[in-house]
C-alpha positions in Angstrom: 19.0 -10.1 25.3 21.6 -7.5 24.6 22.3 -5.2 27.6 21.8 -1.6 26.7 23.6 1.6 27.8 25.7 1.5 31.0 25.3 -2.3 31.4 26.9 -3.0 28.0 29.8 -5.5 28.4 33.3 -4.2 27.8 33.8 -6.4 24.7 30.8 -4.9 23.0 31.9 -1.4 24.0 35.3 -1.9 22.4 33.7 -2.6 18.9 31.2 0.3 19.0 33.7 2.8 17.5 34.4 0.3 14.7 30.7 -0.2 14.1 30.2 3.6 14.1 33.0 4.0 11.5 31.4 1.2 9.4 28.0 2.9 9.6 29.6 6.2 8.5 31.4 4.6 5.5 28.4 2.6 4.5 26.1 5.7 4.5 28.7 7.8 2.7 28.7 5.2 -0.1 24.9 5.2 -0.1 25.1 9.0 -0.5 27.4 8.6 -3.5 25.0 6.1 -5.0 22.2 8.6 -4.5 24.3 11.2 -6.3 24.7 8.8 -9.2 20.9 8.2 -9.1 20.3 11.9 -9.2 22.6 12.2 -12.2 20.7 9.5 -14.0 17.4 11.3 -13.2 18.9 14.5 -14.6 20.0 12.8 -17.8 16.5 11.4 -18.2 14.8 14.8 -17.5 17.1 16.7 -19.9 16.4 14.2 -22.7 12.6 14.3 -22.0 12.5 18.1 -22.0 14.5 18.2 -25.3 11.8 16.0 -26.9 14.2 13.2 -27.7 13.6 9.5 -27.2 14.1 8.4 -23.6 17.7 7.2 -22.9 16.7 3.6 -22.2 19.9 2.5 -20.4 19.6 5.4 -18.0 15.9 4.9 -17.4 16.4 1.2 -16.7 19.3 1.9 -14.2 17.3 4.6 -12.5 14.3 2.4 -12.1 16.3 -0.7 -11.1 18.5 1.0 -8.5 15.9 3.3 -6.9 14.2 0.8 -4.7 17.5 -0.8 -3.7 18.9 2.6 -2.7 15.9 3.2 -0.5 16.5 -0.2 1.2 20.2 0.6 1.7 19.3 4.0 3.1 16.8 2.5 5.6 19.4 -0.2 6.5 22.0 2.4 7.3 19.5 4.3 9.4 18.5 1.3 11.3 22.2 0.2 11.9 22.9 3.7 13.3 19.9 3.5 15.5 21.0 0.1 16.8 24.6 1.2 17.4 23.5 4.3 19.4 20.9 2.3 21.3 23.5 -0.2 22.4 26.1 2.4 23.2 24.1 5.2 24.8 20.9 3.4 25.8 18.6 5.8 24.1 17.9 6.5 20.4 18.1 10.3 20.5 21.5 10.6 22.0 22.5 12.7 19.0 19.2 14.5 18.2 20.3 16.5 15.1 21.9 13.5 13.5 18.9 11.3 14.3 16.2 13.8 13.1 18.2 14.5 9.9 18.6 10.8 9.2 14.9 10.2 9.9 14.0 13.0 7.5 16.2 11.5 4.8 14.6 8.0 5.1 11.2 9.6 5.1 12.1 11.6 1.9 13.4 8.4 0.4 10.2 6.5 1.1 8.1 9.4 -0.2 10.3 9.6 -3.4 9.8 5.9 -4.0 6.1 6.2 -3.4 5.7 9.1 -5.8 7.8 7.3 -8.4 5.1 4.5 -8.5 2.7 7.1 -10.0 5.1 8.1 -12.9 4.0 6.3 -16.1 5.6 6.7 -19.5 5.9 10.3 -20.6 3.1 11.6 -18.4 3.9 14.4 -16.0 2.0 12.9 -12.9 4.4 12.6 -10.0 7.5 13.9 -11.8 7.8 17.3 -10.0 7.3 15.9 -6.5 9.8 13.1 -7.3 12.4 15.5 -8.5 11.9 17.8 -5.5 12.2 14.9 -3.1 15.3 13.8 -4.9 16.9 17.2 -4.6 15.9 17.3 -0.9 17.6 13.9 -0.4 20.7 15.1 -2.2 20.8 18.3 -0.1 20.4 16.6 3.3 22.9 13.8 2.8 26.0 15.9 2.8 24.8 17.7 6.0 24.2 14.3 7.6 27.7 13.2 6.7 29.2 16.3 8.1 27.3 16.0 11.4 28.3 12.3 11.5 31.9 13.2 11.1 31.6 15.7 13.9 30.2 12.9 16.1 33.0 10.5 15.1 35.8 13.0 15.5 
């Protein structure tokens, strides 16, 4: 069993800053991937509203990468949770960063769930999926800034 909080051995305490830095870099990359995902979604939407044929390469990439990005987002969140739990002994040591991260992963799960209802050119689920995507893309930069404030 890993000792938590004040009982954490010195060797583990020395690598915590490096783990936190790795967590930040990983999640910043996930944010960039989500920006790319949002751009793909925008290309698909513009094309659909123009009445043209769907841009199949963009549609395929958007569908293929979406679930993986949700898994990466949850992995980054869980890694941060574990790092803070080992270092501070409680999960909510940084309540704003924690609640914003939790909101992001909930929005990711909701966007994935809603995306399962989107079929062909039908409108069912598109508006909530788009709004959740915009919410994710709005919250991620705030989360990164708060994380940088914690690190620095």
